[in-house]
LUMFI-372260 format. One line per field, with one value per residue (C-alpha): chain; residue in one letter; x, y, z. Coordinates in Angstrom, 1 decimal. Layout:
N
chain = (A;...)
res = (A;...)
X = (X;...)
Y = (Y;...)
Z = (Z;...)
This chain:
422
chain = (A;A;A;A;A;A;A;A;A;A;A;A;A;A;A;A;A;A;A;A;A;A;A;A;A;A;A;A;A;A;A;A;A;A;A;A;A;A;A;A;A;A;A;A;A;A;A;A;A;A;A;A;A;A;A;A;A;A;A;A;A;A;A;A;A;A;A;A;A;A;A;A;A;A;A;A;A;A;A;A;A;A;A;A;A;A;A;A;A;A;A;A;A;A;A;A;A;A;A;A;A;A;A;A;A;A;A;A;A;A;A;A;A;A;A;A;A;A;A;A;A;A;A;A;A;A;A;A;A;A;A;A;A;A;A;A;A;A;A;A;A;A;A;A;A;A;A;A;A;A;A;A;A;A;A;A;A;A;A;A;A;A;A;A;A;A;A;A;A;A;A;A;A;A;A;A;A;A;A;A;A;A;A;A;A;A;A;A;A;A;A;A;A;A;A;A;A;A;A;A;A;A;A;A;A;A;A;A;A;A;A;A;A;A;A;A;A;A;A;A;A;A;A;A;A;A;A;A;A;A;A;A;A;A;A;A;A;A;A;A;A;A;A;A;A;A;A;A;A;A;A;A;A;A;A;A;A;A;A;A;A;A;A;A;A;A;A;A;A;A;A;A;A;A;A;A;A;A;A;A;A;A;A;A;A;A;A;A;A;A;A;A;A;A;A;A;A;A;A;A;A;A;A;A;A;A;A;A;A;A;A;A;A;A;A;A;A;A;A;A;A;A;A;A;A;A;A;A;A;A;A;A;A;A;A;A;A;A;A;A;A;A;A;A;A;A;A;A;A;A;A;A;A;A;A;A;A;A;A;A;A;A;A;A;A;A;A;A;A;A;A;A;A;A;A;A;A;A;A;A;A;A;A;A;A;A;A;A;A;A;A;A;A;A;A;A;A;A;A;A;A;A;A;A;A;A;A;A;A;A;A;A;A;A;A;A;A;A;A;A;A;A)
res = (M;T;K;K;R;L;L;A;R;R;F;G;R;V;T;L;R;Q;E;A;G;Q;V;I;A;L;V;V;V;A;L;I;P;L;L;G;M;L;G;L;S;L;D;I;G;Y;A;Y;Y;S;Q;R;T;L;Q;S;S;A;D;A;A;A;L;A;G;A;S;Q;L;P;D;T;A;G;A;T;S;V;A;T;Q;Y;G;S;T;A;G;S;K;N;A;V;P;S;S;G;I;T;G;I;Q;Q;T;V;T;E;K;C;V;A;S;L;P;G;C;A;P;D;N;A;V;V;V;D;E;S;A;S;S;S;T;F;F;L;R;L;F;G;V;N;S;I;S;I;H;V;R;S;T;A;C;G;P;C;A;D;R;R;A;D;I;V;A;V;F;D;R;T;G;S;M;C;E;T;F;S;G;A;N;D;P;S;C;T;K;L;N;S;A;K;S;G;M;E;T;M;L;S;S;L;D;P;T;L;D;N;V;G;L;V;I;L;P;P;V;G;P;K;E;T;S;C;S;T;A;D;G;S;E;Y;T;S;S;S;S;K;W;L;V;V;P;L;T;S;N;Y;Q;K;N;G;V;L;D;H;S;S;T;L;V;S;T;I;D;C;L;H;A;G;G;S;T;S;Y;A;N;A;I;D;A;A;Q;A;E;L;A;A;D;G;R;P;G;A;L;R;Y;I;V;F;F;T;D;G;A;A;N;T;G;P;T;Y;Y;P;A;N;S;P;Y;R;T;Q;P;C;H;Q;G;V;T;S;A;G;I;A;K;A;A;G;T;T;I;F;S;I;G;Y;T;L;Q;G;A;G;G;S;S;N;A;C;V;V;Y;Q;S;P;T;N;A;N;N;P;K;A;E;S;P;A;I;T;A;Y;S;A;L;Q;Q;I;A;S;R;P;D;T;F;F;D;N;E;S;V;S;G;L;D;A;V;F;A;A;V;A;T;R;I;T;G;P;R;L;I;P;N;D;L;S)
X = (10.8;12.4;15.8;14.5;11.9;14.6;16.9;14.1;13.3;16.9;17.3;14.0;15.3;18.5;16.5;14.2;17.2;18.9;15.8;15.4;19.0;18.4;15.3;17.2;19.9;17.3;15.7;19.0;19.7;16.2;16.6;19.7;17.8;14.9;17.2;18.8;15.4;14.4;17.7;17.2;13.7;14.8;17.7;15.7;13.0;15.6;17.0;13.5;13.1;16.4;15.3;12.1;14.0;16.4;13.4;11.7;14.8;15.4;11.7;12.2;15.4;13.9;10.9;13.1;15.4;12.5;11.1;14.2;13.9;14.8;17.8;19.7;22.6;20.2;18.2;21.3;22.4;19.0;18.4;21.8;20.9;17.7;19.3;20.3;24.1;25.7;25.0;22.0;18.5;17.3;20.4;19.6;21.0;24.5;23.8;22.6;22.8;26.3;28.2;25.4;26.1;23.9;23.8;21.6;20.9;18.4;16.6;13.9;10.7;9.2;5.6;5.5;5.8;8.7;11.9;14.1;16.3;15.2;12.0;12.8;15.3;16.5;18.0;19.8;20.9;22.7;23.9;24.5;22.1;24.0;22.9;22.8;22.0;23.3;26.7;26.9;26.9;29.4;26.9;27.7;25.5;22.8;23.1;20.1;19.4;16.6;15.7;13.2;12.2;10.3;9.1;8.8;6.7;4.3;0.9;-1.0;-3.5;-5.9;-4.8;-6.3;-3.5;-3.6;-0.3;0.3;2.7;4.6;4.8;5.9;8.3;11.3;11.0;12.7;15.5;18.9;19.8;21.0;17.9;19.2;17.0;17.3;15.9;16.2;13.9;16.0;14.1;10.7;11.7;13.3;10.1;8.0;10.2;9.9;6.2;5.9;8.3;5.9;3.0;5.0;5.5;1.8;-0.9;-3.9;-6.0;-5.6;-4.3;-6.3;-4.3;-5.4;-3.4;-3.5;-1.2;0.1;-0.4;-3.9;-5.3;-6.7;-10.2;-8.8;-6.1;-5.7;-3.6;-1.0;-0.9;1.9;0.6;-0.6;-1.0;-4.7;-4.4;-4.7;-7.2;-10.2;-12.2;-12.9;-9.3;-9.0;-6.5;-7.6;-6.8;-7.2;-9.7;-8.8;-8.4;-7.0;-6.3;-2.5;-1.0;-1.7;-0.5;1.7;3.4;2.8;0.2;1.3;-2.0;-4.0;-5.3;-3.2;0.2;-0.4;-1.2;2.0;3.9;2.5;3.0;4.9;6.5;5.2;3.6;4.1;3.5;0.5;0.7;-2.6;-5.1;-3.4;-3.6;-7.2;-8.1;-6.3;-8.1;-11.4;-10.9;-10.1;-13.2;-15.4;-14.1;-12.1;-13.2;-14.5;-11.7;-8.9;-5.9;-5.7;-2.5;-1.4;2.0;3.0;5.9;7.4;10.8;10.4;8.5;4.9;4.8;1.2;-2.5;-5.6;-6.4;-10.1;-9.6;-9.6;-6.3;-5.9;-6.6;-3.8;-3.9;-2.4;-0.5;0.9;1.0;3.5;1.8;-1.5;-0.1;0.8;-2.7;-4.4;-2.2;-3.2;-6.8;-6.1;-4.1;-6.8;-9.2;-7.0;-4.9;-1.2;0.9;4.3;6.1;9.0;11.2;13.3;16.5;15.4;19.0;19.5;17.5;18.0;19.3;17.7;17.3;14.3;12.6;8.9;8.1;4.8;4.1;0.6;0.0;1.7;2.5;5.0;6.2;9.8;9.6;8.4;7.5;8.9;6.1;5.5;6.3;9.3;9.4;11.4;10.2;12.2;10.4;7.0;7.4;8.6;5.4;3.2;4.5;2.6;5.8;9.6;9.8;7.3;9.4;12.0;14.5;16.2;19.0;20.1;18.5;18.1;17.6;13.8;13.1;14.5;12.5;9.2;9.9;10.5;7.2;5.5;7.1;5.8;2.3;2.1;4.0;6.7;5.5;7.0;6.6;7.5;11.2;10.8;8.5;9.9)
Y = (-98.1;-99.9;-98.9;-97.9;-95.6;-94.0;-93.4;-91.7;-89.4;-88.4;-87.8;-85.8;-83.5;-82.9;-82.1;-79.6;-77.9;-77.5;-76.0;-73.6;-72.4;-71.8;-69.7;-67.5;-66.9;-65.9;-63.5;-61.9;-61.5;-60.0;-57.6;-56.0;-54.2;-53.6;-51.9;-50.0;-48.8;-47.8;-45.9;-44.3;-43.1;-41.8;-39.9;-38.5;-37.5;-35.7;-34.0;-32.8;-31.5;-29.8;-28.2;-26.9;-25.5;-23.7;-22.5;-21.0;-19.1;-17.9;-16.7;-14.7;-13.2;-12.3;-10.6;-8.7;-7.5;-6.5;-4.3;-2.1;-1.5;0.6;0.8;-2.1;-1.9;-1.9;-4.8;-6.9;-6.2;-6.9;-10.1;-11.4;-10.7;-12.9;-15.8;-19.3;-18.8;-18.9;-15.8;-14.7;-14.2;-17.4;-19.5;-23.2;-25.8;-26.9;-30.6;-32.3;-29.2;-28.2;-26.0;-23.3;-20.8;-17.7;-15.2;-12.1;-10.2;-7.7;-7.5;-5.6;-7.4;-5.5;-6.8;-5.1;-1.4;0.3;-0.5;2.2;0.6;-2.8;-4.0;-7.6;-9.4;-12.9;-15.2;-18.4;-20.8;-24.1;-26.7;-30.4;-32.6;-35.3;-38.9;-41.8;-45.1;-44.2;-43.8;-47.6;-47.3;-44.4;-41.5;-39.1;-36.2;-34.9;-31.5;-29.2;-25.8;-23.3;-19.9;-17.3;-14.1;-11.2;-8.0;-4.6;-2.8;-5.5;-3.8;-6.8;-5.0;-2.1;1.2;4.7;7.3;11.0;12.8;16.0;18.2;21.1;23.9;26.7;29.4;27.6;25.0;27.5;28.2;26.6;24.5;27.7;29.7;31.7;32.2;29.5;30.5;26.9;25.7;22.6;21.4;21.8;20.0;17.2;16.8;16.7;14.0;12.0;12.2;11.1;8.2;7.0;7.3;5.3;2.6;2.2;0.3;2.4;-0.7;-1.1;2.2;5.5;8.7;12.2;15.4;18.0;21.0;23.5;26.3;25.8;27.4;30.9;32.0;33.8;31.3;28.1;25.1;26.5;30.0;31.3;31.9;35.5;35.6;35.0;31.3;31.4;34.3;32.7;29.7;29.0;28.2;24.7;22.2;19.1;20.0;16.5;14.0;10.3;9.0;6.1;8.3;8.9;6.3;5.3;2.0;1.6;5.0;8.1;10.3;13.9;15.0;13.6;16.0;14.5;14.5;17.8;19.5;18.2;19.4;23.0;23.7;26.8;27.7;30.4;30.9;29.5;26.2;24.7;21.0;20.3;21.6;19.6;16.4;17.1;17.6;14.4;12.3;13.9;12.8;9.3;9.1;10.6;8.8;5.9;2.5;-0.1;-2.7;-0.6;0.3;4.0;6.1;9.7;10.5;13.8;15.7;19.0;20.8;22.6;23.4;24.5;28.2;29.5;28.6;30.1;33.5;32.9;30.6;32.2;33.7;31.2;28.2;25.6;25.6;29.1;29.0;25.4;24.6;21.8;20.2;20.5;18.7;15.8;15.9;15.9;13.0;11.1;11.4;10.1;7.2;6.3;6.1;3.4;5.5;4.8;8.0;8.3;11.5;12.7;15.4;17.3;19.2;19.6;20.2;17.5;15.8;18.5;21.7;24.9;25.8;23.5;24.6;25.3;29.1;30.9;33.8;34.5;37.8;40.5;42.3;39.7;38.7;39.8;38.6;35.0;33.3;29.9;27.3;26.2;23.6;23.7;21.2;20.8;19.9;16.7;15.7;16.7;14.6;11.6;11.8;12.4;9.1;6.0;4.0;4.6;2.8;5.2;8.3;9.4;12.2;13.2;15.7;16.0;18.5;15.6;11.9;12.0;9.5;6.7;7.9;8.0;4.7;3.2;4.5;2.9;-0.4;-0.1;0.6;-2.1;-4.6;-7.0;-10.5;-13.7;-14.1;-16.8;-17.1;-17.0;-13.9;-11.3)
Z = (21.2;18.3;17.0;13.7;15.2;17.5;14.6;12.6;15.5;15.9;12.2;12.2;14.9;13.0;10.0;11.8;13.4;10.0;8.5;11.4;10.9;7.3;8.1;10.5;7.9;5.4;7.9;8.6;4.9;4.4;7.3;5.8;3.0;5.3;7.8;5.0;3.8;7.4;7.8;4.4;5.3;8.7;7.3;4.4;7.0;9.1;6.0;5.1;8.7;8.4;5.1;6.6;9.5;7.1;4.9;7.9;8.8;5.2;5.0;8.2;6.9;3.5;5.2;7.6;4.8;2.5;5.3;4.9;1.2;-0.8;1.5;-0.1;2.4;5.3;3.7;3.4;6.9;8.5;6.4;7.5;11.2;10.8;8.9;9.9;10.4;13.9;15.9;13.9;15.5;13.8;14.1;13.8;16.3;15.3;15.9;12.7;10.5;9.6;7.1;6.8;4.1;3.4;0.5;0.5;-2.8;-4.0;-7.3;-9.1;-9.7;-12.6;-12.1;-8.6;-7.8;-6.1;-8.0;-6.5;-7.5;-6.1;-4.5;-3.5;-1.2;-2.1;0.6;-0.4;2.3;2.0;4.6;5.2;7.1;9.1;8.5;11.0;9.4;6.0;7.5;7.4;3.6;3.5;3.2;6.0;5.1;2.7;1.0;1.3;-0.2;0.2;-1.3;-0.1;-1.9;-0.2;-1.8;-0.2;-1.3;-2.5;-2.9;-1.4;0.9;0.7;2.3;2.5;2.9;3.4;2.8;4.7;2.7;4.2;1.6;4.0;3.1;4.7;2.0;-0.3;2.2;2.7;5.7;7.5;6.6;3.7;0.6;-2.0;-5.4;-6.6;-3.8;-3.4;-0.4;-1.9;-5.1;-3.1;-1.1;-4.3;-5.7;-2.5;-2.4;-6.0;-5.3;-2.7;-5.2;-7.8;-5.2;-4.4;-6.3;-7.4;-7.5;-3.8;-2.4;-2.3;-1.6;-0.5;0.0;2.8;2.6;5.2;5.2;3.8;0.7;1.6;0.5;-2.6;-3.5;-5.4;-4.6;-7.0;-5.5;-3.2;0.3;0.7;4.5;4.6;5.2;9.0;9.2;7.5;8.7;5.0;4.2;2.8;4.2;2.1;-1.5;-3.0;-1.5;-1.4;-5.0;-6.9;-9.9;-9.8;-12.1;-15.7;-17.1;-14.0;-14.5;-12.5;-14.2;-14.0;-15.5;-12.6;-10.0;-7.2;-9.0;-10.8;-7.5;-6.0;-9.1;-8.8;-5.1;-4.2;-0.9;1.5;4.8;8.3;10.0;11.9;12.6;14.3;11.8;9.0;11.1;11.9;8.3;7.3;9.9;9.0;5.3;6.4;8.5;5.8;2.7;4.0;2.8;5.2;5.9;4.4;6.6;7.4;7.3;7.6;6.2;7.9;6.4;7.7;7.7;11.0;14.1;14.3;15.1;14.6;14.7;13.0;14.4;14.3;17.3;20.8;21.8;24.5;22.3;22.4;18.6;18.9;22.2;21.9;18.2;18.6;21.7;20.0;17.0;19.3;20.8;17.4;16.3;19.5;18.6;15.1;16.4;18.9;16.0;14.4;12.1;11.7;11.4;9.8;10.6;8.5;9.8;7.2;8.1;11.7;12.7;15.3;18.0;20.7;19.0;20.0;16.4;16.1;19.3;19.0;19.2;18.7;16.4;17.7;15.9;13.9;17.2;18.2;14.8;15.6;19.2;19.1;22.4;23.3;23.6;27.1;28.2;26.0;23.1;19.9;16.5;16.7;19.9;18.6;15.4;17.5;19.5;16.5;14.9;15.9;16.7;16.7;13.3;11.8;12.6;10.1;10.5;7.3;7.9;4.3;1.9;-0.4;0.1;0.6;-2.2;-0.1;3.0;1.1;-0.6;2.9;4.0;1.0;2.0;5.6;4.3;1.7;4.0;2.9;2.0;0.5;-3.3;-5.8;-6.3;-10.1;-10.2;-12.6)
C-alpha cells in the first residue's frame, strides 16, 4: 500500500470517528427534551389518576352525606366519615397523594324538592400529587382539586307510596297521657306528613293515604271516631287512593283531596296495626304502577290494642294485634314493598308503658290483657320496618318534620348532580 493511500485511510477513520461523536452529542441533546416530555406526561398522568381517586372518594362522601338530609349535622358527620382524609372509610394511600384537605357544606338547590332547610351536600377536596421526573426541573408536586354535589331528596325515580296515619285518641294527649286540647302531637304529625309530600315529585311519585282507626260506616274522613270503626266490615281504611294530585306549581296544594284530608283529620279511637298495613299493601297491589318502587310509610304513637270485632274472638287480629301487625308487614315485604315505620313518643325501647295490651271487648275495657307472647310497640315497629335504617323512633312531641323529610330522602334516593345546579 502506498504512503499516500495509507494516509488517506488514516485520516478517513479520524473523520468518521469525529462525525460519530458529533451524532452522539446531538442525540444526547435531543433526548433531554424528549425525556422531559416523557416525564411530564408520566407526572401529568399520575396527577390525573390522583384526581380521579380523589373524585371517587368525594362522590362517595357526598352521596353518604346526602342520605342523612335534612339532618345537616348528620350529613356533615357522615360525609366526613366517607371522605379521602386519613382515618376515613375512603382514605386514599398516603404515598403520592399528600396534604389532603376536605370541606363539607350543605345548600338548597331550588330546582329540586326538599329544602328543609337544605337538600344537597357539597364536598370539596384538595391535595398535592407528587411528581417524579419533573423534580429534575424543580417541580415537586401538582395541585389537584375536586368537588362533588349530591342531592337528597332528588326525585329521580318513580315511587308508589301509601302513608298510614295514626289518628287515634292518644294523638290529642300529652306525653304522660293527659288531655291536650291543642292536639300538639296530631298537628306535629300532620306537618311531618306534609313535609314529606313537599319533598316528593308528583310527576314521579304517587301517594295514597290509609288511616287508623278506619272511617266507620256513618262517618267521613273528617269525622271524629264514634266507636263504630272496628265493629263494621264496611269501615274504610283507605281514604285516598294513590294520586299524583298533591302539589300545584311545586307548592303543596291544600285544596287537593290528599292534603285536605290530612288537614281535616281529628283524633279519636283505638289502634289496630294489621288492618291498616293490609289495606296499604292491597292498594299498592291494585293501583301500583308497573316498574315503580313500592313503599308503606307506617306512623303510630303507640301500641296496637284492638282488632275488628267482626273477626272471630280467637283471631290473631284481636288477640295479638301487635304480632299480627308484624305478620301483615312480613307479607307486604315479601311482595317487594319497603316499609318505613315511625314510632312517636313510644317512651323508650323497653319501657312497660309501651307494652302491647288487648282491649278485646267492652267487658275488659278497664282490665286490658297483655299480649302473649309479650311485645312492646317499640319492638313491633322495629320488626315492621324493612331494615334498621327504615325504623325511626321520635321521642319528642315535635321534630317529625325532619323524620318525614328523611323518609322522603330514602325513597327518592340520593344521587350526584351537577355542581352548578341551582
